[in-house]
C-alpha positions in Angstrom: 37.7 47.0 -58.1 38.6 43.6 -57.1 40.8 44.9 -54.4 38.0 46.8 -53.0 35.9 43.7 -52.8 38.6 41.8 -51.3 39.1 44.5 -48.8 35.4 44.7 -47.9 35.3 41.0 -47.4 38.2 41.1 -45.1 36.7 44.0 -43.2 33.4 42.2 -42.7 35.1 38.9 -41.9 35.3 39.4 -38.0 31.7 40.4 -38.1 30.7 37.4 -40.1 32.7 35.3 -37.8 31.0 36.7 -34.7 27.5 36.2 -36.4 28.4 32.6 -37.2 29.7 31.9 -33.5 26.5 33.6 -32.1 24.3 31.4 -34.5 26.2 28.3 -33.5 25.9 29.2 -29.8 22.1 29.7 -30.3 21.8 26.2 -31.9 23.8 24.7 -29.0 21.5 26.5 -26.4 18.4 25.5 -28.2 19.7 21.8 -28.4 20.6 21.8 -24.8 17.2 23.2 -23.7 15.6 20.5 -25.9 17.6 17.8 -24.2 16.7 19.2 -20.8 13.0 19.2 -21.6 13.1 15.7 -22.7 15.0 14.8 -19.5 12.2 16.5 -17.4 9.6 14.8 -19.4 11.3 11.4 -18.9 11.8 12.1 -15.1 8.0 13.1 -14.8 7.1 9.8 -16.6 9.2 7.7 -14.4 7.8 9.5 -11.3 4.3 8.7 -12.6 5.1 5.1 -13.2 6.6 4.9 -9.7 3.7 6.3 -8.1 1.2 4.1 -10.0 3.3 1.1 -9.0 3.2 2.4 -5.3 -0.5 2.7 -5.4 -1.0 -0.6 -7.0 1.1 -2.2 -4.4 -0.8 -0.4 -1.7 -4.1 -1.5 -3.0 -2.8 -5.0 -3.2 -1.7 -5.0 0.3 -4.9 -3.5 1.6 -6.9 -6.2 -0.4 -4.8 -9.0 1.1 -5.2 -7.4 4.6 -9.0 -7.4 4.0 -9.0 -11.0 2.8 -6.7 -12.1 5.9 -9.1 -10.1 8.1 -12.2 -11.8 6.7 -10.7 -15.4 7.0 -9.5 -14.6 10.7 -12.9 -13.2 11.5 -14.8 -16.3 10.0 -12.3 -18.6 11.9 -12.7 -16.7 15.3 -16.6 -16.8 14.7 -16.5 -20.5 14.2 -14.3 -21.0 17.4 -16.7 -18.8 19.3 -19.7 -20.8 18.2 -17.9 -24.0 19.0 -17.0 -22.7 22.5 -20.6 -21.7 23.0 -21.8 -25.1 22.0 -19.3 -26.7 24.3 -20.3 -24.7 27.2 -23.9 -25.5 26.6 -23.2 -29.2 26.3 -21.3 -29.0 29.6 -24.3 -27.3 31.2 -26.8 -29.8 29.7 -24.6 -32.7 31.0 -24.5 -31.3 34.4 -28.2 -30.9 34.6 -28.8 -34.3 33.2 -26.4 -36.1 35.6 -27.1 -33.9 38.5 -28.0 -36.0 41.7 -29.4 -34.6 45.0 -25.8 -34.5 46.3 -23.7 -32.2 44.1 -20.0 -32.2 44.7 -19.3 -29.3 42.3 -21.4 -26.5 41.1 -22.2 -26.1 37.4 -19.8 -23.1 37.3 -16.9 -25.3 38.7 -17.6 -28.3 36.4 -17.9 -26.1 33.3 -15.1 -23.8 34.1 -12.9 -24.8 31.3 -15.4 -24.4 28.4 -16.3 -21.0 30.0 -12.7 -20.0 29.9 -12.5 -21.1 26.3 -15.6 -19.2 25.5 -14.1 -15.9 27.1 -11.0 -16.4 25.1 -12.8 -17.0 21.7 -14.9 -13.9 22.3 -11.8 -11.8 23.0 -10.2 -13.2 19.8 -13.3 -12.4 17.8 -13.5 -8.8 19.1 -9.8 -8.4 18.4 -10.0 -9.5 14.9 -13.2 -7.5 14.3 -11.4 -4.4 15.5 -8.6 -4.8 13.0 -8.4 -2.0 10.4 -7.0 -2.3 6.9 -6.8 1.3 5.9 -3.8 1.0 3.4 -6.1 1.4 0.3 -8.0 4.5 1.5 -6.0 6.8 -0.9 
């Protein structure tokens, strides 16, 4: 009877070996798919962090642009007001010191302040037209 049991075991040995190999391959495939899923998750998390950093940098750049624009606009506005005041002083001085014989007209005498006012107004319009649309996302 023992011989029969040994013979049966020997007969089933290749089948058992195949079953063991299949089970081992199944475990290997399962482990590899788990590792792949973990890699996908890590990549997704990394992509999310990169996107968050990019958005933060974009918002920071937009905020800086707006601050710079506001400062430049304030400075250009002050320069424009100073140019207007300078032109007005020139015109007032011309009218106050005007004699019956005038060698230069008011436009000729106040030409430089007028040029400065035109340049200041152009600068103000240019700065005011600047758009900081980086943070529009």
